[in-house]
Backbone as JSON, one array per atom type, in Angstrom:
{
  "sequence": "MNKFPPRIYLASRSPRRRELLDQIGVAHDVLNTDIDESALPGETPSSYVLRIATAKAYTGWQAMLTLGLPRLPVLAADTCVTLDGEIFGKPGNPQVASAMLRRLSGRSHQVLTAIALYTGSHCFSAVSTSTVSFRSLDENDIAHYIASGEPLDKAGSYAIQGLAAQFICHLDGSYSGVMGLPVFETTQLLEQVWYQRHNN",
  "N": [[16.17, -12.09, 95.02], [13.8, -14.52, 93.99], [14.56, -17.98, 94.02], [13.24, -19.83, 92.53], [11.21, -20.46, 89.55], [8.48, -18.15, 89.12], [6.01, -19.35, 88.76], [4.78, -22.59, 87.85], [3.7, -25.33, 85.75], [2.2, -28.36, 86.8], [2.3, -31.52, 85.65], [0.41, -33.57, 86.54], [-2.05, -35.32, 88.42], [-1.78, -35.94, 91.01], [-2.42, -35.57, 94.4], [-0.5, -35.73, 96.37], [1.9, -34.9, 95.16], [1.27, -32.26, 94.66], [1.02, -31.32, 97.28], [3.69, -31.55, 98.13], [4.98, -29.72, 96.47], [3.73, -27.4, 97.38], [4.78, -27.41, 99.94], [7.44, -26.62, 99.58], [7.07, -24.13, 98.61], [6.43, -23.66, 95.89], [4.65, -22.2, 93.45], [1.94, -23.35, 91.5], [0.03, -24.69, 88.74], [-2.27, -27.22, 87.67], [-1.92, -29.53, 85.05], [-3.68, -31.87, 83.18], [-2.6, -35.01, 82.15], [-2.62, -37.79, 80.07], [-1.09, -40.74, 79.39], [0.27, -43.69, 77.84], [1.45, -45.89, 80.13], [2.82, -48.26, 80.04], [5.49, -50.57, 80.47], [8.36, -51.04, 78.4], [9.57, -53.91, 76.56], [12.26, -55.45, 78.19], [13.07, -53.09, 79.38], [14.81, -51.13, 81.74], [14.18, -50.34, 85.23], [15.04, -47.67, 85.88], [15.34, -46.46, 83.34], [12.73, -46.71, 82.51], [11.11, -45.1, 84.35], [12.22, -42.61, 83.82], [11.68, -42.24, 81.12], [8.85, -42.21, 81.13], [8.28, -40.01, 82.83], [9.41, -37.93, 81.32], [7.84, -38.09, 79.01], [5.36, -37.4, 80.09], [5.87, -34.74, 80.83], [6.35, -33.56, 78.34], [3.88, -34.05, 77.09], [2.27, -32.54, 78.75], [3.25, -29.98, 78.12], [2.4, -29.78, 75.44], [-0.37, -29.83, 75.89], [-0.66, -27.42, 77.25], [-0.03, -25.6, 75.18], [-2.09, -26.21, 73.38], [-4.33, -25.42, 74.82], [-3.91, -22.76, 74.92], [-2.59, -21.51, 77.03], [-0.57, -19.45, 79.27], [2.96, -19.56, 78.67], [4.82, -21.6, 80.6], [7.28, -23.35, 82.61], [7.0, -26.93, 82.6], [6.46, -29.41, 84.92], [6.92, -32.82, 85.57], [6.45, -36.15, 86.9], [7.34, -39.56, 87.67], [6.83, -42.65, 89.29], [8.13, -45.78, 90.33], [8.08, -49.03, 91.8], [10.55, -51.46, 92.4], [11.58, -54.83, 92.42], [13.84, -57.43, 92.53], [14.57, -56.77, 89.94], [12.17, -56.5, 88.62], [9.49, -54.43, 87.51], [7.14, -52.83, 89.45], [4.09, -51.55, 88.98], [1.09, -49.6, 89.26], [-1.42, -51.45, 90.91], [-4.14, -51.95, 90.11], [-6.21, -53.85, 90.72], [-7.58, -55.61, 93.61], [-6.52, -58.22, 93.84], [-4.09, -58.26, 92.43], [-2.77, -56.3, 93.88], [-2.58, -57.55, 96.4], [-0.87, -59.67, 95.75], [1.47, -58.29, 95.09], [2.12, -57.12, 97.57], [2.64, -59.41, 99.08], [4.97, -60.22, 97.83], [6.67, -58.14, 98.54], [6.81, -58.38, 101.27], [8.76, -58.66, 104.17], [11.13, -58.03, 102.9], [13.65, -56.02, 101.19], [13.23, -53.38, 98.88], [13.47, -51.35, 95.9], [12.6, -47.95, 95.29], [11.97, -45.89, 92.66], [11.89, -42.62, 91.52], [11.42, -40.5, 88.89], [11.95, -37.2, 87.72], [10.96, -34.66, 85.48], [11.54, -31.62, 83.86], [10.24, -29.52, 81.66], [10.93, -27.0, 79.35], [10.29, -26.14, 76.87], [12.4, -25.64, 75.16], [14.38, -27.12, 76.35], [14.76, -30.17, 78.23], [15.02, -30.9, 81.48], [16.17, -33.3, 83.78], [16.02, -35.83, 86.4], [16.73, -38.64, 88.53], [15.58, -40.18, 91.42], [16.56, -42.59, 93.75], [15.55, -44.88, 96.15], [15.84, -47.13, 98.94], [13.63, -49.32, 100.42], [12.58, -51.07, 103.25], [10.49, -53.68, 104.19], [8.71, -54.99, 106.99], [7.86, -58.37, 107.9], [4.8, -59.42, 106.56], [1.63, -60.64, 107.47], [-1.24, -62.57, 106.34], [-3.47, -61.33, 107.39], [-2.6, -58.71, 107.87], [-2.25, -57.88, 105.2], [-4.84, -58.22, 104.12], [-6.37, -56.38, 105.64], [-5.14, -54.0, 104.88], [-5.6, -53.93, 102.11], [-8.38, -53.74, 102.19], [-8.68, -51.13, 103.0], [-8.51, -49.65, 100.72], [-6.42, -48.05, 99.97], [-4.1, -49.08, 98.54], [-4.67, -49.33, 95.78], [-4.25, -47.37, 93.77], [-1.58, -46.87, 93.81], [1.9, -46.95, 93.14], [3.49, -50.05, 93.33], [1.69, -50.86, 95.21], [1.42, -49.53, 97.68], [1.39, -46.77, 100.04], [3.7, -44.67, 101.39], [3.19, -42.52, 103.03], [0.84, -43.12, 104.14], [-1.33, -45.62, 105.54], [0.44, -47.7, 105.19], [2.81, -47.0, 106.34], [3.24, -48.3, 108.72], [4.3, -50.71, 107.98], [6.89, -50.34, 107.25], [10.17, -50.78, 108.03], [12.65, -49.73, 107.59], [14.23, -47.06, 105.85], [16.23, -46.03, 103.27], [17.21, -43.34, 101.77], [15.16, -41.06, 99.98], [12.4, -39.77, 101.52], [10.37, -38.11, 100.46], [10.78, -38.69, 97.81], [9.92, -41.35, 97.66], [7.27, -40.88, 98.2], [6.56, -39.66, 95.83], [7.58, -37.35, 94.66], [10.64, -36.24, 94.63], [11.95, -33.95, 96.77], [14.47, -32.68, 97.04], [15.83, -33.11, 94.53], [13.92, -31.96, 92.84], [13.97, -29.29, 93.66], [16.59, -28.66, 92.9], [16.44, -28.83, 90.07], [14.53, -26.83, 89.48], [15.85, -24.55, 90.42], [18.04, -24.58, 88.7], [16.86, -24.13, 86.17], [15.72, -21.58, 86.58], [18.0, -20.07, 87.15], [19.43, -20.28, 84.71], [17.69, -18.96, 82.99], [17.97, -16.37, 83.82], [20.57, -15.76, 83.44], [21.47, -15.9, 80.88]],
  "CA": [[15.41, -12.69, 93.93], [13.36, -15.88, 94.23], [15.4, -18.96, 93.32], [12.38, -20.67, 91.72], [10.29, -19.75, 88.65], [7.34, -17.66, 89.9], [4.9, -20.3, 88.65], [5.0, -23.66, 86.89], [2.61, -26.29, 85.61], [2.46, -29.71, 87.26], [1.6, -32.46, 84.78], [0.04, -34.69, 87.41], [-3.24, -35.11, 89.26], [-1.47, -36.48, 92.33], [-2.48, -34.59, 95.49], [0.76, -35.78, 97.12], [2.89, -34.05, 94.48], [0.86, -30.88, 94.9], [1.37, -31.0, 98.67], [5.13, -31.39, 98.24], [5.32, -28.42, 95.86], [3.28, -26.38, 98.34], [5.69, -27.45, 101.08], [8.65, -25.85, 99.28], [6.7, -22.8, 98.15], [6.4, -23.55, 94.43], [3.3, -21.93, 92.93], [1.74, -24.21, 90.34], [-1.29, -25.08, 88.26], [-2.25, -28.61, 87.24], [-2.31, -29.93, 83.69], [-3.98, -33.29, 83.14], [-1.94, -35.72, 81.06], [-2.88, -39.23, 80.03], [-0.21, -41.42, 78.45], [0.43, -45.12, 78.06], [2.55, -46.08, 81.07], [3.32, -49.63, 79.96], [6.94, -50.72, 80.31], [8.8, -51.67, 77.15], [10.3, -55.16, 76.8], [13.66, -55.3, 78.54], [13.35, -51.76, 79.9], [15.22, -51.1, 83.14], [13.33, -49.43, 86.03], [15.49, -46.29, 85.76], [14.97, -45.99, 82.0], [11.27, -46.64, 82.45], [10.54, -43.92, 85.02], [12.7, -41.41, 83.14], [10.92, -42.11, 79.85], [7.46, -41.84, 81.41], [8.25, -38.63, 83.34], [9.68, -37.04, 80.19], [6.66, -38.1, 78.15], [4.31, -36.62, 80.77], [6.22, -33.32, 80.75], [6.14, -33.14, 76.95], [2.43, -34.05, 76.86], [1.76, -31.35, 79.46], [3.6, -28.8, 77.32], [1.49, -29.75, 74.29], [-1.69, -29.44, 76.39], [-0.58, -25.98, 77.53], [-0.11, -24.9, 73.91], [-3.42, -26.44, 72.82], [-5.29, -24.64, 75.61], [-3.57, -21.34, 74.82], [-2.21, -21.01, 78.35], [0.75, -18.82, 79.31], [4.06, -20.53, 78.6], [5.57, -21.77, 81.85], [7.88, -24.68, 82.69], [6.1, -28.03, 82.95], [7.1, -30.43, 85.74], [6.22, -34.11, 85.64], [7.18, -37.17, 87.66], [6.82, -40.92, 87.62], [7.38, -43.49, 90.35], [7.9, -47.22, 90.27], [8.72, -49.91, 92.78], [11.19, -52.57, 91.72], [12.1, -55.91, 93.25], [14.46, -58.46, 91.68], [14.6, -56.29, 88.56], [10.81, -56.39, 88.07], [8.83, -53.16, 87.75], [5.8, -52.9, 90.04], [3.34, -50.32, 88.76], [-0.14, -49.54, 90.05], [-1.96, -52.8, 90.79], [-5.38, -52.01, 89.32], [-7.26, -54.6, 91.4], [-7.12, -56.11, 94.91], [-5.75, -59.46, 93.72], [-2.72, -57.9, 92.04], [-2.21, -55.58, 95.03], [-2.23, -58.54, 97.42], [0.29, -60.42, 95.28], [2.62, -57.41, 95.21], [2.46, -56.98, 98.99], [3.26, -60.66, 99.51], [6.34, -60.21, 97.3], [7.45, -57.13, 99.27], [6.85, -58.74, 102.68], [10.0, -59.12, 104.75], [12.25, -57.81, 101.99], [13.97, -54.65, 100.79], [13.01, -53.11, 97.46], [13.83, -49.99, 95.51], [11.59, -47.04, 94.74], [12.58, -44.91, 91.77], [11.05, -41.54, 91.03], [12.05, -39.59, 87.94], [11.29, -35.92, 87.49], [11.35, -34.0, 84.23], [11.1, -30.24, 83.8], [10.31, -29.15, 80.24], [10.81, -25.55, 79.16], [10.02, -25.85, 75.47], [13.66, -25.8, 74.43], [15.18, -28.12, 77.04], [14.12, -31.0, 79.25], [15.93, -31.2, 82.57], [15.62, -34.49, 84.45], [16.79, -36.48, 87.46], [16.1, -39.84, 89.09], [15.85, -40.45, 92.83], [16.42, -44.01, 94.07], [15.53, -45.16, 97.59], [15.63, -48.53, 99.33], [12.62, -49.42, 101.48], [12.51, -52.42, 103.82], [9.22, -54.05, 104.83], [8.65, -56.1, 107.94], [7.06, -59.49, 107.39], [3.36, -59.19, 106.6], [0.8, -61.85, 107.4], [-2.42, -62.4, 105.48], [-4.37, -60.38, 108.04], [-2.06, -57.38, 107.54], [-2.51, -57.58, 103.79], [-6.29, -58.09, 103.92], [-6.82, -55.11, 106.21], [-4.63, -52.9, 104.07], [-6.36, -53.94, 100.85], [-9.75, -53.27, 102.49], [-8.67, -49.67, 103.15], [-8.56, -49.03, 99.4], [-5.24, -47.22, 99.72], [-3.07, -49.58, 97.62], [-5.09, -49.59, 94.41], [-3.72, -46.42, 92.78], [-0.22, -46.55, 94.24], [2.96, -47.8, 92.6], [3.92, -51.04, 94.31], [0.55, -51.17, 96.08], [1.43, -48.95, 99.02], [1.69, -45.35, 100.19], [4.54, -44.52, 102.57], [2.63, -41.5, 103.89], [-0.47, -43.57, 104.59], [-1.37, -46.72, 106.48], [1.57, -48.61, 104.98], [3.96, -46.58, 107.14], [3.44, -49.28, 109.79], [4.99, -51.87, 107.43], [8.24, -49.97, 106.82], [11.1, -50.81, 109.16], [13.85, -48.96, 107.28], [14.25, -46.3, 104.6], [17.52, -45.46, 102.91], [16.98, -42.52, 100.6], [14.32, -39.87, 100.03], [11.0, -39.99, 101.88], [9.51, -37.43, 99.48], [10.91, -39.42, 96.55], [9.03, -42.5, 97.75], [5.92, -40.33, 98.08], [6.27, -39.4, 94.42], [8.24, -36.15, 94.14], [11.81, -35.99, 95.47], [12.03, -32.5, 96.97], [15.82, -32.19, 96.78], [16.08, -33.07, 93.09], [13.0, -30.99, 92.25], [14.52, -27.96, 93.96], [17.78, -28.47, 92.08], [16.04, -28.56, 88.68], [13.88, -25.53, 89.41], [16.9, -23.53, 90.57], [18.84, -24.59, 87.48], [16.09, -23.48, 85.1], [15.59, -20.17, 86.9], [19.34, -19.46, 87.0], [19.78, -20.16, 83.29], [16.85, -17.94, 82.37], [18.4, -15.04, 84.25], [22.0, -15.57, 83.23], [21.78, -16.13, 79.47]],
  "C": [[15.04, -14.13, 94.29], [14.21, -16.85, 93.42], [14.59, -19.9, 92.45], [11.65, -19.82, 90.67], [9.06, -19.32, 89.44], [6.13, -18.58, 89.83], [5.26, -21.36, 87.62], [3.69, -24.43, 86.71], [3.09, -27.64, 86.14], [1.63, -30.66, 86.41], [1.29, -33.72, 85.57], [-1.2, -34.32, 88.19], [-3.0, -35.54, 90.7], [-1.55, -35.4, 93.41], [-1.2, -34.58, 96.32], [1.82, -34.9, 96.47], [2.53, -32.57, 94.67], [1.25, -30.43, 96.32], [2.87, -30.75, 98.82], [5.6, -30.1, 97.58], [4.9, -27.27, 96.77], [4.27, -26.27, 99.51], [6.95, -26.61, 100.84], [8.35, -24.51, 98.62], [6.72, -22.6, 96.66], [4.96, -23.37, 93.97], [3.1, -22.73, 91.64], [0.26, -24.36, 90.0], [-1.17, -26.48, 87.67], [-2.68, -28.73, 85.79], [-2.55, -31.44, 83.71], [-3.31, -33.92, 81.92], [-2.26, -37.2, 81.18], [-1.99, -39.85, 78.97], [-0.21, -42.91, 78.77], [1.66, -45.32, 78.95], [3.08, -47.5, 81.09], [4.84, -49.63, 79.79], [7.24, -51.4, 78.99], [9.57, -52.96, 77.46], [11.78, -54.89, 77.1], [14.04, -53.97, 79.14], [13.75, -51.82, 81.37], [14.31, -50.16, 83.91], [13.73, -47.97, 85.88], [15.12, -45.69, 84.4], [13.46, -45.79, 81.88], [10.73, -45.36, 83.09], [10.99, -42.62, 84.34], [11.93, -41.18, 81.85], [9.5, -41.64, 80.12], [7.37, -40.4, 81.93], [8.48, -37.63, 82.21], [8.48, -36.95, 79.27], [5.52, -37.29, 78.77], [4.59, -35.12, 80.66], [5.96, -32.79, 79.35], [4.64, -33.05, 76.63], [1.78, -32.85, 77.56], [2.05, -30.08, 78.7], [2.67, -28.67, 76.12], [0.08, -29.35, 74.72], [-1.74, -27.95, 76.69], [-0.73, -25.18, 76.24], [-1.52, -25.01, 73.31], [-4.47, -25.58, 73.51], [-5.02, -23.14, 75.55], [-3.19, -20.72, 76.15], [-0.86, -20.29, 78.28], [1.86, -19.86, 79.34], [4.88, -20.49, 79.88], [6.22, -23.15, 81.84], [6.87, -25.73, 83.16], [6.89, -29.1, 83.7], [6.25, -31.69, 85.74], [7.08, -35.09, 86.42], [6.55, -38.53, 87.43], [7.57, -41.76, 88.64], [7.12, -44.95, 90.06], [8.62, -47.91, 91.42], [9.35, -51.06, 92.01], [11.78, -53.56, 92.72], [12.61, -57.0, 92.32], [14.42, -58.07, 90.2], [13.24, -56.13, 87.92], [10.18, -55.06, 88.46], [7.43, -53.41, 88.29], [5.12, -51.55, 89.8], [2.14, -50.26, 89.7], [-0.9, -50.85, 89.84], [-3.26, -52.93, 90.01], [-6.51, -52.8, 89.95], [-6.7, -55.22, 92.67], [-6.26, -57.36, 94.82], [-4.29, -59.17, 93.37], [-2.03, -57.18, 93.2], [-1.75, -56.56, 96.11], [-0.97, -59.31, 97.02], [1.56, -59.58, 95.41], [3.07, -57.31, 96.67], [3.09, -58.26, 99.55], [4.71, -60.72, 99.04], [7.23, -59.25, 98.1], [7.66, -57.51, 100.74], [8.22, -59.26, 103.11], [11.24, -58.87, 103.91], [12.5, -56.31, 101.77], [13.78, -54.51, 99.29], [13.44, -51.68, 97.17], [12.61, -49.24, 94.99], [12.32, -45.98, 93.93], [11.54, -43.87, 91.38], [11.88, -40.65, 90.12], [11.25, -38.31, 87.88], [11.82, -35.34, 86.19], [10.74, -32.61, 84.21], [11.33, -29.74, 82.37], [10.04, -27.66, 80.08], [10.45, -25.15, 77.73], [11.25, -26.0, 74.61], [14.56, -26.86, 75.05], [14.31, -28.93, 77.99], [15.17, -31.39, 80.27], [15.33, -32.37, 83.36], [16.57, -35.02, 85.51], [16.01, -37.68, 87.94], [16.55, -40.0, 90.54], [15.6, -41.93, 93.1], [16.53, -44.21, 95.58], [15.34, -46.65, 97.81], [14.71, -48.56, 100.54], [12.56, -50.88, 101.94], [11.17, -52.61, 104.53], [9.45, -55.09, 105.91], [7.84, -57.21, 107.29], [5.57, -59.18, 107.58], [2.62, -60.52, 106.6], [-0.45, -61.54, 106.57], [-3.42, -61.42, 106.07], [-3.92, -58.95, 107.78], [-2.46, -56.96, 106.13], [-4.0, -57.36, 103.55], [-6.81, -56.77, 104.45], [-6.36, -53.92, 105.37], [-5.36, -52.81, 102.74], [-7.76, -53.37, 101.07], [-9.81, -51.76, 102.65], [-8.8, -48.95, 101.82], [-7.32, -48.25, 99.03], [-4.3, -47.77, 98.64], [-3.41, -49.47, 96.14], [-4.58, -48.59, 93.38], [-2.3, -45.99, 93.12], [0.78, -47.51, 93.59], [3.43, -48.76, 93.69], [2.87, -51.4, 95.33], [0.65, -50.61, 97.5], [1.78, -47.46, 98.98], [2.47, -45.16, 101.49], [3.96, -43.51, 103.55], [1.27, -41.89, 104.46], [-0.35, -44.71, 105.6], [-0.17, -47.66, 106.36], [2.82, -48.19, 105.75], [4.26, -47.59, 108.24], [4.18, -50.53, 109.31], [6.49, -51.61, 107.23], [9.17, -49.9, 108.03], [12.38, -50.04, 108.87], [13.7, -48.28, 105.92], [15.64, -45.73, 104.4], [17.32, -44.67, 101.63], [16.06, -41.36, 100.9], [12.88, -40.23, 100.37], [10.07, -39.35, 100.85], [9.61, -38.11, 98.12], [10.01, -40.64, 96.53], [7.57, -42.05, 97.67], [5.55, -40.02, 96.64], [6.87, -38.15, 93.83], [9.44, -35.83, 95.04], [12.1, -34.49, 95.58], [13.42, -31.96, 96.64], [16.07, -32.05, 95.28], [15.17, -32.06, 92.38], [13.51, -29.57, 92.45], [15.72, -27.66, 93.07], [17.41, -28.12, 90.63], [15.4, -27.18, 88.54], [14.9, -24.4, 89.53], [17.74, -23.43, 89.3], [18.14, -23.86, 86.34], [16.01, -21.97, 85.34], [16.92, -19.43, 86.74], [19.68, -19.26, 85.54], [18.96, -19.09, 82.6], [17.33, -16.53, 82.67], [19.88, -14.79, 84.03], [22.42, -15.91, 81.8], [21.52, -14.86, 78.66]]
}
């Protein structure tokens, strides 16, 4: 018997998350979800990513019901970069992206990715935390990277699987988690849901 549900919904438009699900053989369809991803005052990075991932999963479930689609588990994820307790989201413009990269230059930071799997009756969740170390970046490094366009829709202004790989001198944690979907934790949640469905 397959250890995963035969099909799920992914509440994300991220091609990277789709690729990672394909990598582990999880059949899925995409549900578009738009929510306010602003951090709350005093919210910790871990609480923030968990809240946003859960909200995305719930919003995806509601979209599934509204569209009259077959009821399947809904998987969602959210990623943030944090340095000195500050949450770095998506920069939105080149100036903010440049400022973030200057802050990350020559330092280690954390990348947190939360996943949430909503079944209608339960929401299963987990948080993956990784530490990423950047080499020192000069203004030329930053300018060339900004010009590539890659940082503008990425948490923390960089993509580990893209051009920014040349900036990373050490990774302690989950490569796929830094990409946006921690494969180990995702597998664990999918197995848990499938096991419970067949043993209750």
